[in-house]
Backbone bond lengths (Angstrom), bond angles and torsions (degrees), N, CA, C in turn:
res aa  C-N    CA-C-N  psi(-1)  N-CA   C-N-CA  omega(-1)  CA-C   N-CA-C  phi
1 M - - - 1.498 - - 1.509 109.15 -
2 L 1.318 114.78 135.79 1.476 120.06 177.86 1.517 109.30 -78.14
3 K 1.298 116.01 126.47 1.456 120.74 179.62 1.500 109.63 -159.70
4 R 1.309 115.37 164.54 1.436 119.57 174.75 1.510 111.36 -69.83
5 K 1.260 117.92 140.88 1.465 121.11 -175.99 1.504 110.62 -99.85
6 W 1.309 115.27 106.94 1.467 121.08 -177.25 1.513 110.75 -97.98
7 P 1.308 118.78 143.54 1.479 120.31 179.25 1.524 111.55 -67.69
8 I 1.347 116.94 148.87 1.446 122.27 177.53 1.532 107.42 -94.62
9 I 1.316 117.20 128.81 1.465 120.16 -169.59 1.499 110.75 -119.96
10 V 1.336 117.84 128.54 1.459 124.02 172.74 1.533 105.43 -114.80
11 L 1.298 116.00 128.06 1.452 121.73 -170.63 1.519 113.13 -119.04
12 L 1.353 115.90 139.13 1.471 124.72 169.13 1.522 105.54 -130.85
13 V 1.320 118.01 132.54 1.428 120.43 -172.84 1.560 112.63 -119.68
14 T 1.302 115.77 137.26 1.473 122.19 178.13 1.495 108.99 -136.10
15 G 1.326 117.77 158.63 1.481 121.41 175.36 1.507 109.81 -66.65
16 F 1.349 116.89 149.31 1.487 119.47 -175.24 1.528 111.96 -156.21
17 I 1.285 118.40 135.00 1.433 122.06 176.73 1.526 107.31 -126.23
18 L 1.382 119.02 127.44 1.406 122.25 -178.59 1.538 110.02 -147.37
19 A 1.353 113.70 135.95 1.468 120.56 174.37 1.512 113.76 55.17
20 G 1.347 115.54 26.78 1.453 117.55 176.60 1.504 114.80 86.27
21 Y 1.377 119.18 0.29 1.453 123.10 -176.13 1.532 106.55 -100.25
22 F 1.313 116.99 125.00 1.469 122.19 179.89 1.496 110.44 -105.82
23 L 1.338 116.32 134.20 1.462 121.01 179.05 1.574 105.63 -90.37
24 N 1.323 117.16 116.63 1.437 119.96 -179.54 1.485 113.20 -75.13
25 G 1.323 116.04 132.55 1.452 121.00 178.74 1.515 113.44 77.04
26 E 1.325 118.55 -179.19 1.419 122.15 -178.61 1.520 109.92 -124.49
27 A 1.304 115.96 150.76 1.468 120.73 -177.90 1.525 106.69 -125.86
28 T 1.336 116.34 133.12 1.461 119.90 179.58 1.532 107.46 -84.19
29 P 1.347 117.96 161.81 1.452 120.58 176.17 1.513 112.43 -54.22
30 D 1.330 117.66 -42.13 1.435 119.64 -179.52 1.541 113.11 -63.53
31 E 1.322 114.72 -36.34 1.457 118.92 179.24 1.510 112.80 -66.51
32 V 1.313 116.58 -39.88 1.442 120.75 179.88 1.522 109.86 -70.25
33 A 1.339 117.40 -44.32 1.460 121.52 177.86 1.509 110.34 -60.64
34 G 1.323 116.24 -40.76 1.469 119.96 -179.63 1.493 109.56 -65.70
35 M 1.288 119.30 -38.16 1.480 124.01 179.02 1.534 108.28 -60.34
36 E 1.302 117.95 -48.21 1.474 121.36 -178.43 1.541 111.11 -64.77
37 N 1.309 116.41 -45.05 1.479 120.30 -178.96 1.463 110.68 -66.16
38 K 1.313 119.99 -36.36 1.441 123.08 178.58 1.525 110.54 -62.60
39 E 1.326 117.39 -43.17 1.462 123.18 -179.11 1.527 107.94 -63.91
40 K 1.331 118.09 -48.20 1.439 121.51 -176.76 1.550 113.11 -64.55
41 E 1.328 114.24 -41.84 1.434 119.75 -179.35 1.524 110.37 -65.50
42 A 1.281 116.26 -38.23 1.467 122.33 178.68 1.484 112.54 -60.92
43 H 1.362 114.64 -45.36 1.473 120.71 -178.39 1.540 108.92 -69.70
44 L 1.332 117.49 -41.85 1.470 120.87 179.99 1.528 110.08 -64.23
45 H 1.328 118.26 -42.57 1.463 122.60 179.30 1.540 109.41 -59.18
46 Q 1.342 116.16 -42.86 1.470 118.48 -179.96 1.466 113.10 -65.13
47 K 1.366 116.86 -37.60 1.453 121.12 179.89 1.529 111.03 -68.10
48 K 1.341 117.22 -39.03 1.466 121.86 176.26 1.510 110.30 -62.59
49 K 1.360 116.77 -42.40 1.443 123.00 -177.76 1.510 110.62 -65.45
50 S 1.304 117.23 -38.19 1.476 121.26 -177.87 1.509 111.76 -85.85
51 G 1.333 118.37 -4.68 1.472 121.41 177.92 1.508 113.37 84.95
52 E 1.316 118.44 9.84 1.438 122.80 179.13 1.540 113.56 -69.78
53 V 1.329 115.31 -26.85 1.455 121.04 -177.25 1.498 107.30 -106.38
54 S 1.352 118.04 122.13 1.418 124.20 -179.65 1.545 111.24 -73.66
55 R 1.335 116.16 150.12 1.440 121.69 173.93 1.486 112.15 -102.58
56 T 1.333 116.81 10.46 1.456 121.71 -179.71 1.505 110.06 -62.72
57 V 1.321 116.82 135.93 1.458 122.69 -179.93 1.491 109.68 -95.27
58 A 1.381 115.18 130.99 1.448 123.10 176.70 1.512 106.92 -104.29
59 T 1.353 117.78 103.83 1.453 121.54 -175.48 1.507 111.47 -91.24
60 A 1.344 115.25 162.81 1.480 120.79 178.00 1.562 107.55 -60.38
61 S 1.308 115.10 146.09 1.489 119.20 -174.05 1.502 108.43 -132.34
62 S 1.383 113.97 153.15 1.480 120.74 176.51 1.521 109.31 -99.31
63 L 1.360 116.64 7.74 1.446 118.57 -179.32 1.481 110.76 -70.87
64 N 1.385 117.84 159.63 1.435 121.47 174.17 1.558 106.09 -74.90
65 P 1.343 116.42 162.21 1.477 118.50 -176.31 1.525 116.79 -51.00
66 E 1.373 116.30 -42.13 1.435 119.17 -179.36 1.528 111.45 -62.60
67 N 1.321 116.36 -49.11 1.445 120.57 -179.23 1.538 109.60 -70.33
68 Y 1.281 116.19 -30.42 1.473 119.20 178.57 1.566 109.82 -65.64
69 L 1.291 117.70 -39.04 1.472 120.30 177.66 1.530 109.71 -65.60
70 M 1.325 117.13 -39.95 1.442 120.06 179.16 1.509 107.76 -64.17
71 N 1.321 118.29 -35.53 1.471 120.71 -179.89 1.533 110.66 -67.79
72 L 1.325 116.41 -38.74 1.459 121.55 179.26 1.495 109.46 -67.74
73 R 1.290 119.34 -35.95 1.482 122.25 -179.32 1.494 112.67 -73.77
74 L 1.307 118.57 -2.04 1.463 121.29 172.14 1.530 108.00 -69.43
75 H 1.342 117.23 -24.49 1.454 121.93 176.20 1.508 107.15 -76.25
76 S 1.320 118.34 124.72 1.453 122.09 -173.84 1.532 113.79 -57.73
77 E 1.357 115.82 -40.17 1.483 118.50 -178.03 1.557 110.99 -64.16
78 V 1.303 116.44 -40.08 1.488 120.09 178.40 1.503 110.97 -67.38
79 D 1.317 115.87 -44.55 1.500 119.41 -177.68 1.518 109.04 -66.23
80 E 1.302 118.22 -41.17 1.472 121.07 -179.65 1.526 112.07 -61.37
81 L 1.355 113.94 -45.00 1.488 119.19 -179.38 1.531 109.73 -68.96
82 Y 1.330 117.40 -36.57 1.476 121.42 179.31 1.520 109.39 -60.46
83 K 1.326 116.40 -50.78 1.447 120.63 -179.72 1.487 113.89 -61.86
84 K 1.333 115.06 -42.25 1.450 120.74 -179.88 1.545 111.14 -62.45
85 T 1.344 115.59 -43.48 1.446 119.94 -177.66 1.556 109.55 -68.83
86 S 1.317 115.92 -37.57 1.464 119.42 178.48 1.530 111.78 -59.44
87 V 1.304 116.98 -39.60 1.443 122.16 178.83 1.493 111.39 -69.56
88 L 1.341 116.72 -43.14 1.446 120.73 -179.32 1.559 111.84 -63.31
89 F 1.326 117.05 -30.73 1.459 121.43 -179.29 1.528 113.00 -115.09
90 E 1.334 114.52 36.03 1.451 118.75 -178.95 1.484 113.29 -63.56
91 E 1.307 119.03 -19.81 1.478 122.81 -178.48 1.510 109.81 -85.23
92 S 1.328 119.23 -8.51 1.464 120.94 -178.71 1.492 109.77 -88.40
93 P 1.391 117.96 141.85 1.453 120.95 175.06 1.524 109.30 -70.93
94 N 1.332 117.90 -10.52 1.458 121.50 179.43 1.503 112.64 -114.48
95 K 1.315 115.78 31.84 1.472 118.81 -174.59 1.538 111.54 -60.61
96 D 1.345 116.97 -36.79 1.470 118.70 179.24 1.544 110.72 -67.48
97 D 1.332 115.96 -37.90 1.448 119.34 -178.94 1.542 110.24 -69.78
98 L 1.324 116.43 -38.69 1.449 120.62 175.82 1.516 110.75 -62.29
99 A 1.346 114.31 -42.58 1.453 118.59 -177.73 1.521 109.47 -67.64
100 T 1.329 116.31 -35.96 1.484 119.86 178.51 1.500 110.98 -66.73
101 W 1.329 117.53 -50.56 1.459 119.63 -177.85 1.477 112.66 -59.97
102 I 1.319 116.03 -42.37 1.470 121.15 -178.31 1.531 111.34 -67.94
103 S 1.307 117.63 -49.92 1.438 121.98 -171.27 1.529 114.47 -70.94
104 I 1.317 117.99 -37.29 1.463 118.12 -179.09 1.503 112.18 -76.69
105 G 1.313 117.30 -0.37 1.459 120.99 171.72 1.529 111.42 -67.55
106 L 1.356 114.80 -14.95 1.458 119.53 174.96 1.483 112.67 -74.71
107 V 1.358 117.19 -12.68 1.438 121.80 -172.19 1.546 111.20 -112.37
108 F 1.329 117.41 132.98 1.464 120.61 171.19 1.506 108.01 -105.52
109 D 1.318 115.98 109.48 1.467 120.77 -173.88 1.548 108.96 -140.88
110 G 1.302 116.73 127.82 1.435 118.95 -176.42 1.535 112.93 -93.31
111 S 1.321 116.71 10.97 1.460 119.30 -176.86 1.526 111.44 -71.88
112 E 1.342 115.67 157.12 1.433 120.99 177.63 1.512 112.21 -63.54
113 E 1.336 117.78 -35.09 1.446 122.70 -179.96 1.562 109.83 -62.32
114 Y 1.299 114.46 -39.19 1.517 116.88 -179.00 1.540 109.90 -61.51
115 G 1.315 114.40 -47.44 1.467 116.99 -178.42 1.554 113.03 -64.26
116 I 1.352 113.34 -38.78 1.460 118.19 180.00 1.494 109.50 -63.94
117 L 1.349 117.32 -45.40 1.451 122.72 -179.12 1.543 112.65 -63.07
118 L 1.304 115.48 -42.63 1.460 120.57 -178.06 1.558 108.88 -66.28
119 N 1.318 115.75 -49.07 1.471 119.53 -177.59 1.524 112.43 -68.22
120 R 1.319 117.73 -38.57 1.449 120.09 179.37 1.527 111.59 -65.10
121 S 1.332 115.92 -38.25 1.448 120.87 178.15 1.541 110.57 -63.47
122 L 1.310 115.60 -42.31 1.485 121.67 177.80 1.489 111.96 -63.68
123 E 1.288 115.85 -42.47 1.507 119.84 178.58 1.502 110.83 -59.48
124 K 1.336 117.62 -42.14 1.457 121.17 -179.00 1.520 110.63 -69.91
125 I 1.321 116.58 -38.98 1.480 120.18 177.05 1.479 109.24 -60.48
126 N 1.294 118.02 -40.46 1.461 123.65 -178.28 1.501 115.18 -72.11
127 K 1.333 117.04 -6.10 1.469 120.43 175.42 1.547 109.91 -75.25
128 N 1.317 115.72 -20.68 1.448 121.45 177.94 1.549 108.64 -133.56
129 P 1.312 119.01 58.36 1.441 121.04 -171.98 1.497 113.98 -63.04
130 S 1.315 119.75 -44.07 1.445 122.08 -176.64 1.538 110.95 -65.74
131 E 1.300 115.70 -46.71 1.464 118.73 -179.17 1.530 113.06 -64.20
132 N 1.348 115.19 -42.18 1.473 119.62 -179.75 1.539 108.67 -70.12
133 F 1.306 120.77 -36.73 1.448 123.16 179.92 1.510 108.99 -65.78
134 A 1.319 119.12 -40.39 1.450 122.17 179.89 1.573 109.21 -62.79
135 L 1.292 115.69 -39.44 1.474 119.36 179.14 1.519 110.75 -69.24
136 I 1.310 115.89 -40.15 1.491 119.75 177.43 1.520 109.22 -58.92
137 E 1.300 117.94 -44.62 1.485 121.54 179.85 1.488 110.52 -58.89
138 Q 1.333 117.35 -41.01 1.478 121.89 179.18 1.501 111.11 -67.29
139 V 1.329 118.31 -46.74 1.461 124.20 -175.91 1.524 112.85 -64.74
140 I 1.355 114.06 -46.45 1.446 118.74 -173.85 1.548 113.24 -66.22
141 K 1.326 115.47 -28.40 1.477 118.67 177.01 1.506 113.03 -67.14
142 K 1.330 116.77 -22.64 1.477 119.62 -175.83 1.530 112.40 -101.35
143 L 1.316 118.68 0.87 1.457 120.07 -177.67 1.511 112.09 -73.61
144 P 1.347 119.06 131.47 1.443 121.39 176.99 1.539 108.80 -77.46
145 P 1.361 117.10 165.01 1.458 119.80 178.61 1.527 114.29 -56.16
146 E 1.321 117.93 -27.91 1.464 120.25 -178.81 1.550 112.23 -65.04
147 E 1.337 115.17 -18.83 1.460 117.88 179.62 1.479 113.03 -95.31
148 S 1.352 117.65 41.68 1.442 121.85 -175.96 1.524 113.95 -60.86
149 F 1.327 116.88 -38.98 1.494 119.14 177.63 1.474 111.43 -63.40
150 L 1.321 117.05 -48.48 1.462 121.20 177.59 1.510 112.31 -56.00
151 R 1.327 115.96 -45.28 1.473 118.06 177.87 1.546 110.62 -59.63
152 G 1.327 114.31 -45.19 1.481 118.33 -179.01 1.486 112.17 -60.77
153 Q 1.352 118.42 -37.81 1.434 122.61 178.91 1.559 110.55 -67.67
154 L 1.295 116.62 -39.16 1.467 120.11 179.05 1.509 110.37 -64.71
155 I 1.334 116.98 -39.51 1.454 121.40 176.36 1.546 111.00 -62.55
156 N 1.311 114.66 -45.28 1.472 118.63 177.45 1.531 110.69 -63.33
157 L 1.340 117.55 -40.52 1.462 119.61 -179.43 1.521 111.46 -62.66
158 V 1.289 117.76 -44.68 1.467 120.36 179.66 1.532 109.20 -60.69
159 N 1.296 116.89 -37.56 1.477 119.68 176.91 1.506 111.46 -61.34
160 N 1.301 119.57 -29.00 1.444 123.38 -177.19 1.557 112.56 -95.52
161 M 1.280 117.64 -7.41 1.478 119.70 -175.89 1.523 111.87 -82.76
162 D 1.352 113.89 156.15 1.476 119.65 177.76 1.525 108.82 -83.67
163 L 1.335 113.28 89.73 1.494 119.02 -177.02 1.537 109.67 -131.17
164 E 1.296 115.13 159.71 1.466 118.96 175.03 1.523 109.23 -63.65
165 S 1.299 115.14 145.76 1.471 120.03 -177.30 1.533 112.38 -59.96
166 E 1.368 116.02 -33.62 1.434 122.00 -178.79 1.532 109.86 -66.79
167 D 1.368 116.20 -36.91 1.462 120.48 178.20 1.527 110.25 -64.31
168 K 1.335 115.25 -40.78 1.474 118.94 -179.81 1.525 110.67 -68.08
169 K 1.315 117.00 -42.96 1.449 121.43 -179.64 1.540 110.69 -59.61
170 S 1.299 113.40 -45.12 1.495 117.40 179.09 1.483 112.26 -62.96
171 F 1.354 115.00 -43.36 1.465 119.86 -178.68 1.533 112.98 -62.89
172 F 1.349 115.36 -51.76 1.429 120.36 -178.83 1.541 112.16 -65.18
173 G 1.359 114.96 -34.75 1.467 119.48 177.07 1.509 111.22 -63.30
174 S 1.330 115.24 -44.21 1.481 119.37 -179.16 1.533 111.52 -64.83
175 E 1.359 116.62 -32.72 1.446 120.82 176.56 1.515 112.15 -71.16
176 M 1.284 117.05 -24.52 1.473 120.46 174.79 1.525 111.90 -72.46
177 V 1.327 115.64 -34.56 1.467 120.18 -174.53 1.551 109.92 -88.00
178 R 1.338 116.03 65.32 1.459 121.29 178.08 1.547 107.96 -129.30
179 N 1.291 115.09 162.16 1.489 119.86 176.05 1.506 111.20 -66.89
180 V 1.316 116.16 127.26 1.472 121.30 175.33 1.504 110.21 -86.51
181 V 1.303 116.34 135.38 1.486 121.06 175.50 1.537 108.46 -118.68
182 L 1.356 115.51 130.26 1.464 120.79 177.87 1.497 106.96 -100.50
183 D 1.366 115.15 148.10 1.452 119.19 175.02 1.551 109.25 -80.89
184 S 1.351 115.18 -171.95 1.446 119.67 -177.04 1.524 112.76 -66.56
185 E 1.326 117.10 -17.45 1.453 121.13 -179.71 1.510 112.31 -98.57
186 G 1.349 116.23 2.69 1.430 119.57 178.14 1.524 114.15 85.67
187 N 1.308 116.53 10.67 1.486 121.69 175.69 1.527 112.64 -91.11
188 F 1.314 115.44 157.02 1.449 117.89 172.82 1.517 112.22 -59.83
189 S 1.322 117.54 135.88 1.464 119.42 176.34 1.494 108.93 -68.38
190 P 1.349 119.25 165.62 1.468 121.01 179.89 1.560 110.82 -55.53
191 D 1.309 117.54 -42.13 1.489 120.20 179.06 1.493 111.65 -64.73
192 S 1.348 117.31 -41.44 1.487 120.02 -177.88 1.524 111.40 -71.39
193 L 1.337 117.85 -22.48 1.486 119.43 177.48 1.533 108.57 -65.84
194 N 1.320 118.78 -20.25 1.474 119.90 176.81 1.531 110.73 -68.94
195 I 1.326 117.95 -19.50 1.416 121.51 175.26 1.531 109.07 -67.69
196 T 1.311 115.41 -37.93 1.428 120.70 175.83 1.530 111.16 -63.10
197 T 1.350 114.61 -42.72 1.481 118.87 178.77 1.517 109.52 -62.88
198 A 1.312 117.64 -40.01 1.488 121.66 179.91 1.570 110.72 -62.22
199 M 1.363 115.25 -38.30 1.465 118.44 178.21 1.529 109.54 -62.58
200 I 1.329 115.89 -43.40 1.501 120.38 -178.47 1.529 108.11 -62.07
201 M 1.323 116.69 -47.52 1.497 120.92 -178.01 1.520 110.10 -64.25
202 L 1.292 116.77 -37.45 1.510 120.90 179.41 1.543 107.99 -61.91
203 K 1.343 117.38 -44.90 1.421 120.30 178.52 1.563 110.05 -63.74
204 N 1.315 116.84 -42.73 1.490 120.11 -178.15 1.496 112.53 -69.41
205 S 1.340 117.31 -17.55 1.496 120.06 177.90 1.494 114.03 -82.21
206 G 1.330 115.33 2.64 1.431 119.66 177.01 1.529 114.49 89.93
207 T 1.312 115.21 16.49 1.470 119.79 -179.54 1.531 109.91 -71.79
208 S 1.291 117.11 132.10 1.488 121.73 177.11 1.530 108.65 -74.32
209 K 1.335 113.55 162.02 1.469 118.19 177.46 1.558 110.49 -63.51
210 A 1.328 116.75 -39.05 1.468 120.50 179.20 1.551 110.07 -60.58
211 E 1.330 116.44 -42.03 1.478 119.14 179.21 1.523 110.24 -67.90
212 A 1.361 116.73 -40.51 1.439 120.18 -178.76 1.503 112.70 -67.25
213 E 1.313 117.52 -30.05 1.472 121.63 179.67 1.499 110.93 -59.81
214 E 1.289 118.67 -29.91 1.471 121.24 178.16 1.558 110.23 -62.97
215 F 1.349 114.05 -41.12 1.467 119.44 -177.93 1.533 109.30 -72.24
216 I 1.324 118.86 -45.02 1.459 120.05 -179.19 1.510 111.24 -64.16
217 S 1.334 116.86 -35.12 1.463 120.21 176.85 1.530 110.49 -62.96
218 E 1.329 118.13 -41.34 1.431 121.24 176.75 1.519 111.04 -65.30
219 S 1.335 116.00 -38.70 1.426 120.19 179.20 1.493 112.66 -63.58
220 L 1.329 116.47 -39.45 1.464 121.60 176.49 1.501 113.86 -64.25
221 Q 1.326 115.78 -28.96 1.470 120.83 176.06 1.492 111.21 -74.95
222 V 1.346 117.13 -34.87 1.436 121.66 -179.41 1.545 110.35 -73.23
223 N 1.327 114.65 -36.30 1.521 121.09 -175.94 1.525 107.64 -106.81
224 N 1.361 113.74 107.79 1.494 119.68 -174.75 1.517 112.85 -90.94
225 D 1.326 118.24 -15.37 1.463 120.47 -176.82 1.508 110.89 -70.70
226 P 1.324 119.92 125.84 1.459 124.20 -178.25 1.559 112.78 -56.93
227 E 1.315 116.32 -39.30 1.475 117.36 179.98 1.537 110.46 -67.36
228 I 1.292 116.40 -38.87 1.476 119.58 178.55 1.534 111.08 -66.58
229 R 1.335 114.57 -41.29 1.466 117.82 179.49 1.487 111.44 -61.25
230 E 1.331 115.97 -40.62 1.475 120.01 -179.38 1.504 110.22 -64.48
231 K 1.352 118.28 -42.41 1.450 120.20 177.91 1.517 114.42 -65.57
232 L 1.330 116.59 -32.45 1.423 121.54 175.62 1.515 111.90 -66.19
233 L 1.334 114.08 -45.94 1.481 120.12 179.40 1.483 112.90 -63.76
234 V 1.328 116.84 -37.96 1.509 120.40 178.64 1.514 107.59 -60.05
235 R 1.332 116.96 -45.80 1.464 120.95 -177.56 1.562 110.45 -66.99
236 F 1.371 112.70 -43.15 1.466 115.61 -177.44 1.553 109.49 -62.53
237 N 1.341 115.09 -42.59 1.495 118.80 178.37 1.519 111.40 -58.07
238 A 1.349 115.56 -36.35 1.460 120.48 -176.71 1.497 112.96 -64.92
239 Y 1.344 115.56 -44.96 1.462 121.61 -174.19 1.538 112.93 -86.72
240 F 1.303 116.59 -27.89 1.476 119.94 -178.10 1.529 110.34 -118.46
241 A 1.320 114.75 48.77 1.460 120.25 176.91 1.554 110.50 -69.27
242 D 1.284 116.60 151.03 1.486 119.20 179.29 1.528 109.78 -68.78
């Protein structure tokens, strides 16, 4: 089924004081996880209601990977994202592989062809990791908020690429230090939820709490709203608990 791909979040919460900002009260892991899930479900519900999320079913296929990709691209959402990504990465020798890996993230399919296609694309991208990473850094800086899914896929891709740990730390850290936008209900917007993903990836990259505090400190300087600061600190506490 075609749908937006939201990150899966596991949360542990501890008290935290940073840069003179105090988080009032305590939040349990279940409360933080519930907060994240509520935000994501609300955004997904709105997209389904507006018709932005297709209900087309992608079934397991006996096609070879090349024909299987062509079959997936019959879905307009996949084809549109494939073409868009190809243009954004036209300077890469692996532009087709980047377009494939990014676009089929719209599809949840348990077929063997899907796994082969996904892994083969990543293997080719990793043949030129430094060049492709440099292009990703350029592209992601120019993405508008409307391209929240594409941004999320690029963050996930960097997490899976064969890169130096310092490159990953710098990338995920820079993605943390962005303006947070809340929707009318006070939840993180789809694009701002990618900041949460970046925090998770930063933790998974082996970043220490001391190193991560530099990024959250910058983020607090960028985001002046007290409500947003509190939400950022709750998330930071969850992923970088002592």
